[in-house]
ZALOSE-300957 format. One line per 2 residues: number of its first residue (from 1); for each residue y, x, z of N, C-alpha, C. Coordinates in steps of 0.2 Angstrom, whole numbers. Atoms other than C-alpha are relative to their C-alpha. Last residue first. Example, Ala and Ser with C-alpha at 12.3 -4.5 7.8 and 13.67 -1.06 7.14 Angstrom:
residues 2
2) -6,-4,-1,-5,68,36,5,-4,3; -6,4,0,-22,62,39,6,4,0;
//
This chain:
residues 503
503) -4,9,0,425,-557,694,0,-1,-4; 3,3,1,416,-538,696,-2,-7,1;
501) 1,2,-6,427,-528,706,-6,-7,-3; 0,8,1,431,-516,691,-3,-3,9;
499) 4,3,-6,438,-499,697,-2,-9,-1; 3,-6,-4,441,-491,680,-2,-1,5;
497) 5,0,2,443,-509,671,-4,6,2; 6,5,-3,455,-513,682,-5,-1,-1;
495) -2,0,-6,468,-498,678,-5,-6,4; 3,-6,-1,465,-504,660,-3,4,6;
493) 9,4,0,469,-523,665,-3,8,-3; 4,2,-5,485,-513,673,-6,-2,-2;
491) 3,-5,-5,488,-504,658,-1,-1,5; 6,-4,2,486,-519,646,-1,6,5;
489) 5,3,0,498,-529,656,-5,2,-2; 2,-2,-8,511,-517,658,-4,-3,2;
487) 3,-5,-1,510,-517,638,0,1,7; 8,-4,2,511,-535,638,-1,7,0;
485) 2,5,-5,527,-536,648,-7,0,-3; 2,-2,-6,534,-524,637,-4,-3,5;
483) 5,-5,2,532,-533,621,-2,5,6; -3,-3,7,541,-549,628,-5,7,0;
481) 4,-4,5,536,-564,636,4,5,-3; -4,-6,-2,547,-571,652,-3,4,-8;
479) -7,0,-1,542,-590,647,3,7,1; 0,2,5,524,-585,642,8,-3,-2;
477) 1,-5,5,520,-575,656,3,-2,-7; -5,-5,0,527,-586,668,0,3,-4;
475) -6,2,2,517,-600,660,6,4,1; -1,1,8,502,-591,662,6,-1,-3;
473) -1,-6,3,506,-586,680,0,-2,-7; -7,-2,-1,510,-605,685,1,9,-2;
471) -5,2,6,493,-609,675,5,1,3; 1,-2,5,483,-599,687,6,-4,-6;
469) -3,-8,0,491,-602,704,1,3,-8; -6,2,-2,486,-621,700,4,7,-3;
467) -2,-1,8,469,-614,694,6,-2,-1; -3,5,3,465,-606,710,4,-3,-6;
465) -7,-1,-4,455,-594,714,2,-5,-7; -2,3,-3,435,-592,708,6,-2,4;
463) 7,-2,-4,432,-578,696,2,-7,3; 8,1,5,448,-573,692,-5,-3,3;
461) 3,8,4,465,-575,696,-4,0,-2; 9,-1,-2,466,-555,703,0,-9,1;
459) 0,3,-10,485,-555,699,-4,-1,3; -2,-4,-5,478,-544,683,5,-1,3;
457) 6,-3,0,471,-561,677,1,8,4; 0,7,-3,487,-573,677,-5,6,3;
455) -4,1,-4,497,-561,667,-6,-3,7; -7,4,-1,484,-560,655,2,1,6;
453) -3,-2,-8,470,-551,648,6,-5,-1; 5,-5,-1,458,-555,630,1,0,9;
451) 0,-4,1,471,-570,626,-5,4,3; 3,-5,-5,475,-585,622,-2,8,-2;
449) 9,-2,-1,486,-590,608,-2,2,7; -1,-9,4,504,-595,614,-8,-1,-1;
447) -5,0,6,510,-614,617,-1,7,-4; -1,-1,5,494,-618,625,2,0,-6;
445) 3,-7,2,496,-613,642,0,-1,-6; -7,-3,5,507,-628,643,-4,5,-2;
443) 1,0,5,490,-639,647,5,5,-6; 5,-6,3,491,-632,664,-3,-1,-8;
441) 0,-8,3,506,-636,670,-4,1,-4; -4,3,5,502,-657,675,3,7,-6;
439) -6,-5,-3,488,-649,687,6,-3,-9; -2,-2,-8,474,-661,687,4,3,2;
437) -2,6,-2,472,-671,671,2,3,8; -6,0,3,475,-652,662,0,-10,4;
435) -7,-3,-5,463,-648,675,5,-1,-6; -1,5,-6,449,-660,668,5,3,6;
433) 0,5,-1,451,-658,649,1,-2,9; -8,1,3,454,-640,649,0,-7,0;
431) -1,-2,-6,437,-640,660,10,0,-2; 0,5,-5,427,-647,647,4,0,5;
429) -4,6,-1,436,-639,631,-1,-4,7; 3,6,4,432,-623,638,2,-7,1;
427) 4,3,-1,445,-611,642,-4,-5,-4; 3,4,4,453,-596,634,-4,-3,4;
425) 7,3,0,465,-585,647,-4,-5,-3; 4,2,-8,481,-583,647,-9,0,-3;
423) 0,8,-1,487,-572,634,-3,-4,6; -4,0,-6,487,-551,631,1,-9,0;
421) 4,-8,-6,475,-543,616,3,-6,7; -4,-7,-1,477,-558,605,-2,2,5;
419) -1,0,-8,464,-574,601,6,5,0; 2,5,-3,460,-584,585,0,0,7;
417) -6,4,0,468,-573,575,0,-5,4; -1,4,3,453,-564,568,7,-6,0;
415) 0,-1,7,455,-549,573,0,-6,-5; -6,-3,2,457,-554,590,2,0,-8;
413) -5,8,0,443,-567,590,4,5,-3; -1,3,8,433,-549,582,5,-8,0;
411) -5,-3,7,439,-540,596,0,-4,-4; -7,4,-2,431,-553,609,5,2,-6;
409) 1,2,6,415,-543,605,6,-4,-1; 0,-5,6,420,-533,620,1,-2,-9;
407) -6,4,2,421,-546,634,1,2,-8; 2,6,4,402,-542,638,5,-3,-1;
405) 3,-3,5,408,-523,643,-2,-10,-4; -3,4,5,418,-531,657,-1,3,-7;
403) -4,-2,3,411,-518,671,4,-2,-7; -4,-4,-7,405,-529,683,7,6,-4;
401) -4,5,-3,399,-542,668,5,5,5; -5,1,5,389,-530,659,9,-2,2;
399) -4,-5,2,382,-522,673,7,-2,-4; -5,-1,-5,377,-540,681,3,7,-2;
397) -6,6,1,369,-544,661,5,1,7; -6,-2,3,362,-526,663,5,-5,-1;
395) -3,-3,-2,352,-531,678,4,3,-4; 4,-8,1,346,-547,676,5,6,0;
393) -3,-5,1,354,-564,681,-1,7,-1; 1,0,7,344,-578,684,1,7,-3;
391) 5,-5,-1,350,-576,702,-4,0,-5; 5,5,-2,367,-583,699,-4,3,-1;
389) 9,2,-8,379,-576,709,-5,-4,-1; 1,-5,-3,392,-570,694,-5,-1,4;
387) 8,-4,-2,388,-586,684,1,6,4; -1,-6,-1,406,-597,687,-10,3,1;
385) -5,-3,0,410,-614,679,-1,8,2; 1,-7,-6,395,-620,671,6,4,2;
383) -6,3,-6,402,-637,661,-2,4,7; -5,4,0,398,-631,644,5,-1,8;
381) -4,-4,3,385,-619,644,7,-3,0; -2,-5,-6,376,-631,657,3,5,-4;
379) -5,0,-6,377,-641,645,2,1,5; -5,0,2,371,-632,631,4,-4,5;
377) -3,4,6,354,-631,639,7,2,-2; 7,4,-1,344,-618,652,3,-6,-8;
375) -2,6,-3,360,-605,650,-7,-3,-1; 0,4,7,355,-588,643,-1,-7,4;
373) 7,5,-3,361,-576,655,1,-3,-6; 2,-5,-9,371,-559,652,-4,-6,2;
371) 2,3,-3,374,-562,632,-4,3,7; 8,-2,0,387,-553,623,-3,-4,6;
369) 2,-3,-7,402,-562,623,-7,2,-2; 5,-2,1,412,-573,604,-1,6,10;
367) -5,-4,-4,425,-587,608,-9,5,0; 8,-3,-2,421,-600,593,-1,7,2;
365) 1,-6,2,438,-609,593,-8,2,2; 7,-4,-1,445,-626,596,-4,7,-2;
363) 6,-1,3,463,-630,595,-6,4,1; 10,5,1,472,-637,607,-3,3,-5;
361) -2,8,0,490,-630,602,-6,-5,1; -9,-1,4,485,-609,601,0,-9,-1;
359) -6,-4,3,467,-610,610,6,-2,-1; -7,3,4,452,-619,617,5,5,1;
357) -6,-3,-4,436,-612,619,5,-3,-3; -7,0,2,418,-615,611,5,-2,6;
355) -4,8,-5,406,-604,617,5,-2,-5; -5,5,5,395,-592,606,0,-7,5;
353) 0,9,-3,383,-580,615,6,-2,-2; -6,3,-3,377,-563,607,2,-6,0;
351) -5,-5,-6,363,-554,609,6,-3,1; -5,2,0,352,-567,601,3,3,6;
349) -2,1,7,332,-563,602,10,-3,1; 0,1,6,328,-557,620,4,0,-6;
347) 0,8,3,334,-558,636,-2,0,-5; 0,5,-5,332,-540,642,0,-7,0;
345) 5,-3,-3,328,-528,627,-2,-5,7; 4,2,3,342,-538,619,-7,2,2;
343) 0,7,0,354,-536,629,-7,-2,-4; 3,4,-5,351,-519,630,0,-6,3;
341) 7,0,-1,351,-518,612,-3,2,8; 3,3,3,368,-524,611,-9,1,0;
339) -3,7,-4,378,-515,624,-7,-4,-4; 1,-1,-7,373,-500,615,-2,-4,2;
337) 6,0,2,377,-504,598,-6,1,7; -1,9,-2,395,-513,607,-8,1,-4;
335) -1,6,-7,395,-494,614,-2,-6,-1; 5,-1,-5,393,-487,598,-2,-1,7;
333) 4,1,4,406,-495,589,-8,1,2; 5,1,-4,418,-491,600,-9,-4,-3;
331) 3,-7,-5,428,-483,588,-6,-1,6; 5,-3,2,427,-498,575,-2,10,4;
329) 4,0,1,431,-510,585,-5,2,-4; 5,3,-7,445,-503,593,-8,0,-2;
327) 1,-6,-3,452,-496,578,-5,-4,4; 3,-3,5,452,-515,570,-2,7,4;
325) 8,4,1,456,-525,587,-2,4,-6; 3,-2,-7,472,-511,590,-7,-5,0;
323) 0,-8,2,478,-514,571,-5,3,6; 4,-1,5,477,-534,570,-3,10,3;
321) 6,5,-2,484,-536,589,-5,3,-7; 3,-5,-4,497,-523,586,-6,-3,1;
319) 0,-3,5,503,-534,569,-4,8,5; 7,2,6,502,-549,581,-2,6,-3;
317) 7,1,-2,513,-541,592,-7,-2,-3; 2,-7,-3,525,-534,582,-6,-1,5;
315) 2,-2,7,527,-552,572,-2,7,3; 5,3,0,531,-559,590,-2,4,-6;
313) 6,-6,0,545,-545,592,-7,-2,2; 2,-8,5,557,-556,584,-6,4,1;
311) -5,-5,-3,555,-572,598,0,6,-8; -6,0,6,549,-589,588,6,7,1;
309) 2,-1,8,533,-586,595,3,0,-5; 4,-7,2,538,-584,612,-1,1,-7;
307) 7,-1,0,550,-601,612,-3,7,0; 3,3,5,569,-597,611,-9,1,0;
305) 2,-4,5,579,-595,628,-6,-2,-4; 7,-2,1,584,-608,637,1,5,-4;
303) 4,-1,8,601,-608,640,-3,2,1; 6,-2,3,608,-612,657,-2,0,-5;
301) 5,3,7,622,-623,662,-3,8,0; 3,-2,3,636,-625,679,-8,-1,-8;
299) 8,1,-3,644,-639,679,-1,6,-3; 0,-1,-7,664,-635,678,-8,1,1;
297) -5,4,-3,667,-644,660,3,3,8; -2,4,3,650,-636,655,6,-5,3;
295) -1,5,-2,644,-619,659,4,-5,-4; -6,5,2,638,-605,655,2,-6,5;
293) 1,8,3,627,-593,664,5,-3,-5; -1,0,5,628,-574,666,-2,-7,-4;
291) -5,-3,3,632,-569,683,0,-1,-5; 1,-1,7,615,-579,688,4,6,-2;
289) 7,-3,0,617,-580,705,1,2,-5; -1,-8,-4,637,-582,707,-6,2,1;
287) -2,-6,5,633,-593,690,2,5,5; 4,-3,6,622,-604,702,3,4,-6;
285) -2,-8,0,635,-608,715,-6,3,-6; -7,-2,2,640,-628,710,0,10,2;
283) -2,-2,-4,621,-631,709,7,4,-1; -7,0,-4,619,-644,698,1,2,8;
281) 4,0,-6,602,-637,688,5,-4,8; -4,3,-4,610,-641,672,-1,-2,7;
279) 0,2,-5,599,-634,659,5,2,6; -2,-2,-6,600,-632,641,-1,-3,7;
277) -1,4,-8,589,-634,629,3,4,4; -2,-4,-5,591,-629,610,2,-3,6;
275) -5,1,-5,579,-639,600,1,6,3; -5,-4,4,566,-631,587,7,-4,5;
273) -3,3,5,552,-644,592,5,3,-3; 5,-2,6,544,-629,604,1,-2,-7;
271) -1,-7,4,560,-629,613,-5,0,-5; -6,2,5,560,-651,615,-2,9,-3;
269) 1,4,4,541,-648,621,5,0,-4; 2,-4,4,546,-637,634,-3,-1,-7;
267) -5,-3,-1,560,-647,641,-5,5,-3; -6,3,7,550,-661,640,5,5,-3;
265) 6,3,7,534,-655,651,7,1,-7; 3,-8,3,548,-646,664,-3,-4,-7;
263) -5,-4,4,554,-664,664,0,6,-4; -3,6,5,540,-672,667,4,3,-4;
261) 5,0,5,535,-661,681,1,-1,-8; -3,-6,0,552,-665,691,-5,4,-6;
259) 5,-5,-1,548,-683,689,2,8,-3; 5,2,-3,560,-695,690,-5,5,1;
257) 3,7,5,576,-690,683,-7,0,4; 3,7,-1,587,-682,696,-1,-3,-5;
255) 3,1,-7,592,-665,691,1,-9,-1; -6,-1,-6,598,-661,673,-4,-1,7;
253) 4,0,-7,590,-655,657,3,-2,7; -2,-2,-7,603,-657,642,-7,-2,4;
251) 0,5,-5,596,-656,625,-1,2,7; -1,-2,-9,602,-651,609,-2,-5,4;
249) 0,-6,2,597,-653,588,2,4,9; -2,-4,-4,592,-672,588,0,11,1;
247) -3,-6,4,592,-678,572,2,5,3; -7,0,-1,593,-697,580,1,8,-4;
245) -3,4,0,576,-702,575,8,2,0; 1,2,6,566,-687,574,5,-5,-1;
243) -3,-4,3,573,-682,590,0,-2,-8; -6,1,-2,567,-701,598,5,8,-5;
241) -4,6,2,552,-698,591,7,0,0; -1,-2,7,548,-682,597,0,-6,-4;
239) -2,-4,0,551,-687,615,2,2,-7; -4,2,9,543,-704,614,4,6,-2;
237) 7,2,3,528,-698,626,6,-1,-6; 2,-7,6,542,-689,639,-4,-2,-6;
235) 0,-8,-2,551,-707,643,-4,5,-5; 6,1,-1,561,-720,638,-4,6,1;
233) 6,2,6,574,-722,626,-6,0,4; 6,-3,0,587,-727,640,-4,1,-3;
231) 9,7,-2,601,-734,634,-5,6,3; 9,-4,4,618,-724,632,-7,-3,3;
229) 0,-1,5,636,-734,636,-4,2,-6; -2,-9,4,633,-742,648,-1,1,-4;
227) -4,-1,5,635,-762,650,1,7,-1; 2,5,6,627,-763,668,6,1,-7;
225) -6,4,-3,627,-747,681,1,-5,-9; -6,-3,3,610,-738,679,7,-6,-1;
223) 0,4,2,596,-742,691,9,2,-2; -3,2,-7,587,-724,694,5,-6,-3;
221) -8,-1,-1,577,-721,679,1,-3,6; -1,4,-7,559,-719,681,5,-1,3;
219) 4,4,0,551,-711,663,2,-5,5; 3,2,-8,569,-705,661,-4,-3,-2;
217) 7,-1,2,575,-698,642,-4,2,8; 4,-2,-5,593,-704,643,-7,1,-2;
215) 3,3,-5,604,-708,626,-3,5,7; 2,8,4,613,-705,611,-4,-1,7;
213) 7,3,-3,625,-690,618,-4,-5,-2; 0,8,1,637,-684,604,-6,0,4;
211) 3,1,-1,640,-664,608,2,-7,-1; 1,2,5,654,-655,601,-7,0,-2;
209) 5,-4,0,661,-645,614,-7,-3,-5; -2,-7,0,679,-650,611,-8,4,-1;
207) 2,0,5,674,-669,611,-1,9,-3; -5,-9,2,679,-667,629,-5,1,-6;
205) -5,0,1,677,-686,635,5,6,-3; -5,7,6,661,-692,625,8,2,3;
203) 1,-1,4,654,-675,636,3,-6,-7; -6,-7,1,660,-676,651,-2,0,-8;
201) -6,3,-2,654,-695,654,4,6,-3; -1,6,6,636,-692,648,9,-1,1;
199) -1,-8,8,637,-674,658,1,-6,-5; -6,-3,1,641,-690,673,1,6,-6;
197) -5,7,0,627,-701,671,5,5,-1; 3,0,7,614,-684,668,6,-4,-2;
195) 1,-5,5,620,-680,686,0,0,-7; -9,0,-1,620,-698,694,2,7,-4;
193) -3,-2,-5,601,-696,685,7,-2,2; -6,5,-2,598,-702,671,1,-2,5;
191) -3,2,-7,588,-688,668,5,-4,0; 6,2,-5,585,-678,651,0,0,7;
189) -4,-4,-5,601,-680,640,-7,-1,4; 6,4,-3,598,-679,621,1,5,8;
187) 2,-2,-5,612,-673,611,-4,-4,4; 3,4,-6,618,-677,594,-2,5,5;
185) 4,1,2,630,-665,587,-4,-1,4; 5,-2,-8,646,-666,584,-5,-2,-1;
183) 5,1,1,655,-665,566,-4,4,7; 2,4,6,674,-666,567,-9,-2,-3;
181) -3,6,0,675,-661,584,-1,-4,-6; 3,4,-7,663,-647,584,2,-6,1;
179) 7,4,4,670,-641,568,-3,-3,4; -1,4,5,688,-639,577,-8,-1,-2;
177) -4,6,-2,680,-631,590,4,-6,-4; 5,2,-2,673,-618,580,0,-6,2;
175) 3,2,4,688,-614,571,-7,-5,2; -6,4,3,696,-610,585,-4,-5,-5;
173) 3,4,-3,680,-600,592,4,-8,-1; 5,2,0,683,-588,577,-2,-7,2;
171) -2,5,5,703,-589,580,-7,-1,-1; -3,6,-3,698,-582,598,2,-4,-6;
169) 3,5,-6,686,-569,591,3,-6,3; 4,6,5,696,-564,578,-4,-3,1;
167) -6,6,6,711,-560,591,-4,-4,-5; 1,5,-4,696,-552,603,6,-7,-3;
165) 4,1,0,694,-539,589,-1,-5,5; 3,2,9,709,-534,585,-5,-6,2;
163) -5,6,-2,713,-533,606,-2,-3,-7; 5,6,-3,697,-521,606,5,-6,-4;
161) 5,4,2,701,-511,591,-2,-6,4; -1,3,3,717,-505,595,-6,-4,-3;
159) -6,4,-5,717,-500,613,1,-4,-8; 3,7,-3,698,-493,606,7,-5,2;
157) 6,5,1,704,-483,594,-2,-5,1; -4,6,5,720,-478,603,-3,-3,-3;
155) -5,6,-4,711,-470,617,5,-5,-7; 7,3,-3,698,-461,604,5,-5,3;
153) 2,5,4,715,-454,597,-7,-6,0; -6,6,-1,722,-450,613,-2,-2,-8;
151) 0,7,-6,705,-441,619,5,-3,-4; -4,1,-7,704,-430,603,2,-6,5;
149) 2,5,-5,691,-433,588,4,-2,8; 0,-3,-8,702,-421,576,-3,-6,5;
147) -8,-4,-4,697,-424,558,-2,-1,7; -7,4,-2,684,-437,552,6,2,3;
145) -5,-1,-6,675,-425,539,5,-5,6; -7,2,1,663,-433,529,5,1,7;
143) 1,8,-1,643,-427,532,12,1,-1; 5,4,6,634,-414,531,4,-5,1;
141) 3,-3,6,645,-400,538,-5,-3,-4; -8,-4,3,648,-408,554,-3,5,-6;
139) 0,-1,7,633,-419,557,5,4,-2; 4,-1,3,632,-418,573,-3,2,-7;
137) 0,-4,-1,648,-420,578,-7,5,-2; -2,-2,4,649,-435,570,-2,7,-1;
135) 3,-1,5,635,-442,578,5,5,-5; 7,-3,-2,641,-439,597,-3,2,-8;
133) -1,-7,0,656,-445,590,-4,4,1; -2,-2,7,650,-461,584,1,7,-1;
131) 4,-2,3,640,-462,601,2,0,-8; 6,-7,-1,652,-460,610,-4,0,-3;
129) -4,-3,4,663,-477,600,-1,10,3; 0,2,7,647,-487,601,5,7,-2;
127) 7,-4,1,646,-483,619,0,1,-7; -1,-8,-4,667,-487,623,-9,3,-2;
125) -5,-3,7,664,-503,610,0,8,3; 4,0,6,650,-510,621,3,6,-6;
123) 3,-4,-2,660,-509,636,-5,1,-6; -2,-7,-1,674,-516,628,-6,5,2;
121) 0,-6,7,664,-530,622,4,6,2; 3,-4,3,658,-534,640,0,2,-10;
119) 5,-5,-2,673,-536,646,-5,4,-3; -8,-5,1,684,-546,632,-5,5,3;
117) 5,-3,4,668,-560,631,5,6,-1; 8,2,-5,676,-572,645,-3,6,-5;
115) -3,-5,-4,694,-567,635,-6,1,7; -3,-7,1,688,-573,620,1,3,6;
113) -4,-4,-4,681,-589,627,1,6,-3; -4,-6,5,671,-602,620,6,4,3;
111) -7,0,-1,662,-616,634,3,7,-5; -3,6,-5,645,-621,629,7,0,-2;
109) 1,3,-7,639,-605,618,5,-6,0; -4,6,-2,633,-599,603,0,-3,8;
107) 5,7,-1,626,-582,602,5,-5,4; 1,3,5,635,-567,596,-4,-5,0;
105) -8,2,-1,642,-558,612,-2,-5,-9; 0,8,1,621,-559,619,9,-3,-3;
103) -2,2,-6,622,-543,623,0,-6,2; 4,-1,-9,609,-536,614,2,-4,4;
101) 5,7,-1,619,-544,600,-6,2,4; -2,4,-2,633,-530,605,-4,-8,-1;
99) -1,-3,-8,623,-515,605,5,-9,4; 6,2,-4,617,-521,588,0,0,7;
97) 3,11,0,635,-524,581,-7,0,4; -3,4,-2,642,-506,589,-3,-11,0;
95) 1,1,-5,631,-494,583,3,-7,6; 7,-3,-4,629,-495,569,-4,-1,4;
93) 6,7,0,645,-501,568,-5,2,-1; -1,6,-6,654,-487,575,-4,-3,-2;
91) 1,-3,-5,650,-472,562,-1,-2,7; 9,0,3,651,-483,545,-3,5,4;
89) 4,6,-3,668,-488,554,-8,2,-2; 1,2,-8,674,-470,556,-3,-4,0;
87) 5,-5,-4,668,-465,538,-1,-1,6; 8,2,1,678,-478,530,-6,3,4;
85) 0,6,-6,695,-472,538,-7,-4,0; 3,8,0,692,-458,528,0,-3,3;
83) 7,5,0,702,-442,530,0,-7,-2; 3,-4,3,719,-432,525,-11,-2,0;
81) -3,4,6,730,-444,534,-7,4,-6; -3,-8,1,722,-442,551,1,-2,-8;
79) 4,-5,3,712,-461,555,8,6,-2; -1,-7,-5,721,-470,569,-3,3,-5;
77) -6,-1,-2,727,-487,557,1,11,3; -6,-4,8,713,-484,544,6,0,4;
75) 1,-6,2,700,-485,560,5,3,-6; -1,-4,-8,707,-499,571,2,6,-3;
73) -6,1,-1,706,-510,554,5,5,4; -3,-4,6,690,-506,551,8,2,0;
71) 2,-7,1,684,-509,567,1,4,-5; -2,-4,-6,692,-525,569,-1,8,-1;
69) -4,1,2,684,-533,552,8,5,6; 1,-6,5,668,-527,557,7,1,0;
67) 2,-5,-3,669,-538,574,1,7,-4; -5,-2,-3,677,-552,564,-1,7,5;
65) -5,-2,5,662,-552,554,7,4,4; 4,-6,2,649,-551,568,7,3,-5;
63) 0,-4,-4,658,-568,574,0,10,-2; -7,2,-2,658,-578,560,2,7,4;
61) -3,-2,6,641,-572,557,6,2,0; 2,-8,-1,635,-577,574,4,4,-8;
59) 0,-2,-7,643,-593,572,-1,7,1; -8,-2,1,638,-596,554,5,2,6;
57) -1,-8,2,621,-593,558,5,2,-2; 2,-5,-3,615,-604,569,-2,7,-3;
55) 1,1,-10,624,-619,571,-3,6,0; -10,-4,-2,630,-617,551,-3,0,8;
53) -3,-7,-2,610,-618,551,7,2,-1; -4,1,5,606,-636,559,2,7,-1;
51) -5,0,0,592,-633,570,4,-3,-6; -6,-5,3,576,-634,565,6,-2,1;
49) -6,1,-1,562,-647,569,4,3,-1; -4,2,8,546,-641,561,5,-5,0;
47) -4,-9,4,540,-627,572,4,-6,-4; -4,-5,-3,529,-641,582,2,4,-5;
45) -8,0,2,526,-660,574,3,8,0; 3,2,8,511,-664,584,8,1,-2;
43) -5,-3,4,512,-653,600,0,-3,-8; -1,-1,5,499,-661,612,7,2,-2;
41) -7,1,5,498,-663,629,0,3,-3; -5,9,0,481,-671,638,7,3,-4;
39) -3,-2,-3,472,-653,629,3,-8,2; -6,-3,1,459,-658,617,4,1,5;
37) -5,5,-6,443,-663,619,5,5,-2; -7,0,4,433,-656,601,5,-3,6;
35) -4,-10,1,418,-646,610,8,-3,-4; -1,1,5,415,-663,620,4,6,-2;
33) -4,-1,4,406,-663,638,1,2,-9; 2,-5,1,398,-675,648,5,3,-6;
31) 6,-3,-5,402,-688,660,-3,6,-5; 5,2,4,421,-690,651,-5,4,5;
29) 1,-8,2,434,-694,663,-6,0,-4; 8,-4,0,441,-710,661,1,5,0;
27) 0,-6,-2,459,-711,672,-8,0,-2; 1,-4,10,467,-727,664,-2,5,3;
25) 7,3,6,462,-738,682,1,4,-7; 7,-4,1,472,-730,694,-5,-1,-4;
23) 4,4,-4,492,-735,691,-10,4,0; 7,1,1,504,-724,691,-4,-4,1;
21) 2,5,-3,522,-726,695,-5,-1,-5; -1,2,-5,529,-709,697,-5,-7,3;
19) -5,-2,-7,527,-702,681,-2,-3,7; -8,5,0,517,-714,669,3,5,4;
17) -4,-1,8,501,-702,664,9,-4,-1; -5,5,2,492,-713,675,2,4,-7;
15) 2,5,5,480,-699,678,1,-3,-2; 1,-3,6,494,-687,683,-4,-3,-3;
13) -6,-1,6,503,-699,694,-2,4,-5; 0,6,5,486,-704,703,5,0,-7;
11) -4,6,-2,482,-687,707,-1,-5,-3; -2,6,4,466,-677,704,6,-3,5;
9) -6,5,-5,459,-663,714,3,-1,-5; -6,-2,3,442,-656,703,5,-3,4;
7) -2,-8,-3,427,-657,713,7,2,-3; -3,1,-6,424,-677,710,4,7,2;
5) -5,3,2,419,-676,693,2,1,5; 4,8,1,406,-661,695,7,-2,1;
3) -8,5,1,413,-642,692,-4,-6,-2; -2,6,7,397,-633,691,3,-2,5;
1) -4,5,1,396,-614,703,1,-7,-7;
//
């Protein structure tokens, strides 16, 4: 099937790129493919906009210091006379600090409260204490004697450590609120609706949150009261310029914007530019559903996590890609040679098929595959959607496609850094342009490198399936990315290779 200009569903709203009030004359589609075509949504200056150092480092360090001092003082008070309290602290801290970090106890919050943190702190302190006792028992004779670790001593250690940690944290939060009042951070509000205006009023009246609103971002705002304190700065197209001009480090996304898809794109863009993004859904029951949400003067809010490529495990993902692709190319080199000979025998010279694909941030790269069909010209190569049922495909080509062996040369793309083992499948620039105009979320797939396999593919979205569903699954993968999710996708891909469906 070849997709022509009318076969891709489009809407006037998307084509015009102006939210709900689109015009119909701005949708100029190219008649021929272009290898330089970029996604409709680009991210200039990505990674250059960072939050202030003290907001990202000072508070976690201060809280960790408070926990460390609490452990040290509790160990000193409860340690027997002939033992060294520093040994108890050295066993407790390597377990307690990582547990607190994983539980979000060193993360900046809008509403600071040591009492809210106390239950989570107590549970992790109990686990860390049990770990210390276990390690001490295993190192008997090879470690400084901690003395008798009876129930009374353990209980005393916990009963002293927890109040000290809570008091230290309360003092840190007090200093943080004072610093926020003195130096509020500029904040941009997405959505100038009723909720957005109420949030702006709260931030203005409650300086302890340390957020100073500079304006709204809304492509089609409701009618604001005359003489309002905050201006509407424009739509999503001015987001980067506004962030740089006002040195914004926080973005609050509220309900009531003109276009939910536009708001979602602005949130993703702001996160990629280094801003901390908070979502205020306007549902009062949100906290009872989530259980771990923050709040802004009673309004429930959710802190969005860091973009996938800024999470700690991303370097591990890239290292695994290099190791797996390099080792894989060596191990399957006989298979690659056999496939190349078979393709050479069936289709003649040129066993590798090179095609332009769009990857990270809309950059175009050359993807490698084994040739299963020789297209009649470059236009067909760039615009032909699916060749699975093409009568020109020979026996070798059909077998390679059914077994997914034609994809093996893409391991070289992974080794080069053009792709990853797991990620959204790359598409040709022609279709990136078309799908980006038809589906608002499609261009957001290019926030991470493309992959050999992905969540959409293992979920059955291959071949002639919904592009909108693929984009939704790909963006779900990006926003919920973990190393374990990659492992699951690779395992499911291996199962699909064993029982291929030929799509």
